[in-house]
DRENVOTI-809329 format. One record per residue: residue in one letter; x, y, z of N, C-alpha, C in turn. Coordinates in Angstrom, 1 decimal, padded with zeros to 4 digits, m for minus. Atoms other than C-alpha are relative to their C-alpha. Layout:
% residues N
<node "a"; <X; Y; Z>; <X; Y; Z>; <X; Y; Z>>
...
END
This chain:
% residues 104
<node "l"; <000.5; m001.3; 000.0>; <000.3; 000.2; 000.1>; <000.8; 001.1; 000.0>>
<node "d"; <m000.2; m001.4; 000.5>; <001.3; 003.2; m001.0>; <m000.4; 001.2; 000.8>>
<node "l"; <001.1; m000.8; m000.9>; <000.6; 005.4; 001.5>; <000.1; 001.8; m000.4>>
<node "r"; <000.3; m001.0; m000.2>; <001.7; 008.5; 000.5>; <m001.2; 000.7; m001.5>>
<node "a"; <001.4; m000.1; 000.9>; <m001.6; 008.8; m001.9>; <m001.2; 000.1; 001.6>>
<node "f"; <000.5; m000.4; m001.5>; <m002.8; 008.8; 001.9>; <000.0; 001.7; m000.1>>
<node "d"; <m000.8; m001.7; m000.8>; <m000.7; 011.5; 003.3>; <001.2; m000.3; m000.4>>
<node "a"; <m001.3; 000.8; 000.2>; <002.4; 011.9; 001.8>; <000.6; 000.6; 000.8>>
<node "e"; <m000.7; m000.4; m001.1>; <003.8; 013.6; 005.5>; <000.0; m001.9; 000.2>>
<node "l"; <m000.4; 000.9; m000.6>; <002.9; 010.0; 006.3>; <001.3; m001.7; m000.5>>
<node "t"; <m000.7; 001.4; 000.9>; <005.4; 007.0; 006.1>; <000.1; m001.0; 000.6>>
<node "g"; <000.4; 001.7; m000.3>; <005.8; 003.1; 006.7>; <m000.1; 000.5; 001.0>>
<node "k"; <m000.5; 000.1; m000.5>; <007.4; 003.5; 009.5>; <m000.8; 000.3; 001.3>>
<node "v"; <000.9; m000.9; m001.1>; <004.9; 005.8; 011.7>; <m001.5; m000.7; m000.3>>
<node "a"; <001.2; 001.1; m000.2>; <001.9; 003.5; 010.3>; <m000.1; m000.7; 000.5>>
<node "q"; <m000.6; 001.4; m000.5>; <003.5; 000.4; 011.4>; <m000.2; m000.1; 001.3>>
<node "e"; <000.8; 000.0; m001.2>; <003.4; 001.5; 014.8>; <m001.3; 000.8; 001.1>>
<node "v"; <001.3; m000.9; m000.8>; <000.3; 003.8; 015.3>; <m000.8; m001.4; m000.4>>
<node "l"; <000.7; 001.8; m000.8>; <m001.3; 000.0; 014.2>; <000.5; m000.7; 000.3>>
<node "d"; <m000.5; 001.3; m000.7>; <000.9; m001.8; 016.1>; <m001.4; 000.5; 001.8>>
<node "r"; <000.4; m000.8; m000.9>; <m000.8; 000.5; 018.7>; <m002.0; m000.7; 000.3>>
<node "a"; <000.9; 000.1; 000.2>; <m004.2; 000.1; 017.6>; <m000.3; m001.7; 000.1>>
<node "g"; <m000.4; 001.2; 000.4>; <m003.7; m003.9; 017.3>; <m000.3; m000.2; m001.3>>
<node "i"; <m000.3; 000.1; 001.1>; <m003.6; m004.0; 014.2>; <001.8; m000.4; m000.7>>
<node "t"; <m001.8; 000.4; m000.1>; <000.0; m006.0; 012.5>; <m000.6; 000.1; m001.4>>
<node "c"; <m000.8; m000.5; 001.6>; <001.4; m004.7; 009.4>; <001.3; m000.1; m000.1>>
<node "n"; <m001.2; m000.3; m000.2>; <004.4; m004.1; 008.3>; <000.1; 000.6; m001.1>>
<node "r"; <000.1; m000.9; 000.9>; <006.1; m001.3; 006.7>; <001.1; m000.8; m000.9>>
<node "n"; <m000.3; 001.0; 001.3>; <007.5; m002.1; 003.1>; <000.7; 001.5; m001.3>>
<node "t"; <m000.5; m000.5; 001.6>; <009.6; m000.6; 000.1>; <m001.3; 000.3; m000.7>>
<node "i"; <000.5; m000.4; 001.1>; <007.4; 000.6; m002.6>; <001.0; 000.1; m001.5>>
<node "p"; <m000.7; m000.3; 001.5>; <008.7; 000.8; m006.3>; <000.4; 001.7; m000.2>>
<node "d"; <000.4; m001.3; 000.3>; <010.5; 003.7; m006.6>; <000.3; 000.8; 001.0>>
<node "d"; <000.7; m000.4; m000.8>; <010.4; 004.6; m003.2>; <001.0; 000.9; 000.4>>
<node "p"; <m001.2; m000.8; m000.2>; <012.3; 007.6; m002.2>; <000.5; 000.8; 001.5>>
<node "r"; <m000.6; 000.3; m001.7>; <012.5; 006.5; 001.7>; <001.2; m000.7; 000.1>>
<node "s"; <m000.8; 001.1; m000.6>; <015.1; 004.5; 003.1>; <m001.1; m001.4; 000.5>>
<node "p"; <000.7; 001.7; 000.1>; <014.3; 000.8; 003.5>; <m000.3; m000.7; 001.4>>
<node "f"; <m000.2; 000.0; m001.2>; <014.2; 002.0; 007.6>; <m001.4; 000.5; 000.1>>
<node "v"; <000.9; m001.1; 000.0>; <011.7; 004.4; 006.8>; <m001.5; m000.3; m000.8>>
<node "t"; <001.3; 000.6; 001.3>; <009.4; 003.5; 003.6>; <m000.7; 000.7; m000.4>>
<node "s"; <001.0; m000.2; 000.7>; <006.6; 004.9; 001.8>; <m000.8; m000.7; m000.1>>
<node "g"; <001.8; 001.2; 000.0>; <004.0; 001.6; 002.3>; <000.0; m000.9; 000.9>>
<node "l"; <001.2; 000.9; m001.3>; <002.6; m001.0; 004.2>; <m000.5; m001.4; m001.0>>
<node "r"; <000.6; 001.4; 000.3>; <002.2; m004.5; 003.2>; <m001.0; m000.5; 001.4>>
<node "l"; <001.2; 000.3; m001.2>; <m001.1; m005.9; 004.8>; <m000.2; m001.2; m000.3>>
<node "g"; <000.4; 001.4; 000.6>; <m002.2; m009.7; 004.6>; <m000.9; m000.2; 000.3>>
<node "s"; <001.8; 000.4; m000.6>; <m005.2; m011.1; 004.9>; <m000.2; m002.0; 000.3>>
<node "a"; <m000.4; 001.6; m000.5>; <m003.9; m015.2; 005.3>; <m001.2; 000.0; 001.6>>
<node "a"; <000.6; 000.3; m002.0>; <m005.2; m015.1; 009.2>; <m001.2; 000.7; m000.4>>
<node "q"; <001.2; 000.1; m000.2>; <m008.5; m013.6; 008.6>; <m001.0; m000.2; m000.3>>
<node "t"; <000.5; 000.6; 000.4>; <m009.7; m015.3; 006.2>; <000.0; m001.7; 000.7>>
<node "t"; <000.1; 001.1; m001.0>; <m008.5; m018.6; 008.3>; <m000.6; 000.4; 000.9>>
<node "a"; <001.2; m000.4; m001.2>; <m010.6; m017.2; 010.9>; <m001.8; m000.1; m000.4>>
<node "g"; <001.1; 000.3; 000.6>; <m013.2; m017.3; 008.8>; <m000.8; 001.6; m000.3>>
<node "m"; <000.5; m001.5; 001.0>; <m014.0; m013.1; 007.4>; <m000.5; 000.2; m001.2>>
<node "g"; <000.6; m000.1; 001.6>; <m015.8; m012.4; 004.7>; <000.3; 001.5; m000.6>>
<node "e"; <m000.2; m001.6; 000.1>; <m015.7; m009.3; 003.1>; <m000.3; 001.5; 000.3>>
<node "a"; <000.4; m000.9; m000.9>; <m018.1; m007.3; 004.7>; <001.0; 000.6; 001.2>>
<node "d"; <m000.8; 000.1; m001.8>; <m015.5; m008.1; 007.9>; <001.1; 000.9; m000.9>>
<node "m"; <m000.9; m000.7; 000.3>; <m012.7; m007.0; 005.9>; <000.0; 001.9; m000.9>>
<node "h"; <000.5; m001.3; 000.0>; <m014.3; m003.7; 004.6>; <000.0; 000.8; 001.3>>
<node "r"; <m000.3; m000.6; m000.8>; <m014.1; m003.1; 007.8>; <001.3; 000.0; 000.9>>
<node "v"; <m001.3; 000.1; 000.1>; <m010.8; m003.8; 008.8>; <000.2; 001.8; m000.6>>
<node "g"; <m001.0; m000.4; 000.7>; <m009.5; m001.8; 005.9>; <m000.9; 001.8; 000.7>>
<node "e"; <000.7; m001.4; m000.5>; <m012.2; 001.7; 007.5>; <000.8; 000.0; 001.8>>
<node "l"; <m001.2; m000.1; m001.1>; <m010.2; 001.2; 011.0>; <001.1; 000.0; m000.1>>
<node "i"; <m001.4; 000.1; 000.5>; <m006.9; 000.7; 009.3>; <m000.5; 001.8; m000.3>>
<node "g"; <m000.5; m000.9; 001.0>; <m007.8; 004.0; 007.2>; <m000.5; 001.6; 001.6>>
<node "r"; <000.6; m001.0; m001.3>; <m009.5; 005.6; 011.0>; <001.6; 000.2; 000.6>>
<node "t"; <m001.3; 000.3; m001.0>; <m006.2; 004.7; 012.9>; <001.4; 001.3; m000.5>>
<node "l"; <m001.0; m000.6; 000.4>; <m003.9; 006.4; 010.3>; <m000.8; 001.7; 000.3>>
<node "r"; <000.3; m001.4; m000.6>; <m006.0; 009.7; 010.3>; <000.0; 000.5; 001.2>>
<node "q"; <m000.2; m000.8; m001.3>; <m006.3; 009.9; 013.8>; <001.5; m000.7; 000.4>>
<node "r"; <m001.2; 000.6; m000.4>; <m002.6; 008.5; 014.8>; <000.5; 000.9; 001.2>>
<node "d"; <m000.7; m000.5; m000.6>; <m002.1; 011.6; 016.5>; <m000.6; 000.2; 001.7>>
<node "d"; <000.9; m000.1; m000.7>; <m005.0; 010.9; 019.1>; <000.1; m000.4; 001.1>>
<node "p"; <m001.0; 001.0; m000.7>; <m003.6; 008.3; 021.7>; <m001.6; m000.2; 000.5>>
<node "e"; <001.1; 000.6; m000.1>; <m007.3; 008.2; 022.9>; <m000.8; m000.6; m001.1>>
<node "a"; <001.0; m000.1; 001.4>; <m008.8; 008.1; 019.5>; <000.4; m001.7; m000.5>>
<node "v"; <m000.2; 002.0; 000.3>; <m006.8; 004.3; 018.7>; <000.0; m000.3; 001.3>>
<node "a"; <000.5; 001.0; m001.7>; <m007.3; 003.4; 022.6>; <m001.4; m000.3; m000.5>>
<node "r"; <001.6; 000.0; m000.1>; <m010.9; 003.8; 021.4>; <000.2; m001.5; m001.5>>
<node "i"; <000.2; 000.2; 001.1>; <m010.1; 002.3; 017.6>; <000.4; m002.1; 001.1>>
<node "r"; <m000.9; 001.1; m000.5>; <m007.8; m000.8; 019.8>; <m001.4; m001.2; 001.0>>
<node "a"; <001.7; 000.4; m000.3>; <m011.2; m001.6; 021.3>; <m000.6; m000.8; m000.3>>
<node "e"; <000.5; 000.1; 001.5>; <m013.0; m002.2; 018.2>; <000.4; m001.6; m000.4>>
<node "v"; <m000.8; 001.1; 000.1>; <m010.2; m004.5; 017.3>; <m000.1; m001.2; 000.7>>
<node "g"; <m000.1; 001.5; m001.0>; <m010.2; m006.5; 020.1>; <m001.7; m000.5; m000.2>>
<node "a"; <002.1; 000.7; 000.3>; <m014.4; m006.8; 019.5>; <000.2; m000.8; m001.1>>
<node "l"; <000.2; 000.5; 001.0>; <m014.1; m007.9; 016.0>; <000.9; m001.0; m000.1>>
<node "c"; <m000.6; 001.7; 000.0>; <m011.1; m010.4; 016.3>; <m000.3; m001.0; 001.6>>
<node "a"; <001.0; 001.1; m000.7>; <m013.3; m012.2; 019.2>; <m000.8; m000.6; m000.3>>
<node "a"; <001.0; 000.5; 000.7>; <m015.5; m012.3; 016.5>; <000.4; m001.4; m000.6>>
<node "f"; <m000.5; 000.5; 000.8>; <m013.5; m014.3; 015.0>; <001.7; m000.9; 000.5>>
<node "p"; <m001.6; 000.6; m000.2>; <m010.6; m016.5; 016.7>; <000.5; m001.0; m000.4>>
<node "p"; <m000.9; 000.9; 001.6>; <m007.8; m018.3; 014.7>; <m000.6; m001.5; 000.7>>
<node "y"; <m000.2; 001.6; m000.1>; <m008.1; m021.7; 013.4>; <m001.4; m000.4; 001.0>>
<node "p"; <002.2; 000.5; 000.0>; <m012.1; m022.0; 014.0>; <000.1; m001.7; 000.6>>
<node "s"; <000.5; 001.3; m000.4>; <m012.0; m025.6; 013.6>; <001.1; m000.7; 001.0>>
<node "l"; <m000.8; 000.5; m001.4>; <m009.5; m026.2; 016.4>; <m001.0; 000.4; 001.2>>
<node "t"; <000.6; m000.5; m001.2>; <m011.4; m023.9; 018.7>; <m001.5; m000.5; 000.4>>
<node "g"; <001.5; 000.0; 000.0>; <m015.0; m025.2; 018.2>; <m001.2; 001.2; m000.9>>
<node "r"; <000.6; m001.5; 000.3>; <m016.0; m021.9; 017.4>; <m000.3; 000.0; m002.2>>
END
């Protein structure tokens, strides 16, 4: 995901850190012709294997995207990030990993 289209000042490093505080795991990643160093980056790598394995569908993934967007827009507001973290926790609780092993 090229973050420059979202916010020219937002780096992959900052996005990764704030999303982690919100309970969303991702990693910063370089993009083609990235002007930033590999330690800072202009991009993020997002995976969906864990979500689909847990049974999330298209609507749930849209919700994840909305939570990511809100987190990045409100990254300088610790209280907002904490509220989003609670929403992420509730969403994750509805989709435990490896449902076939947990009986859910």
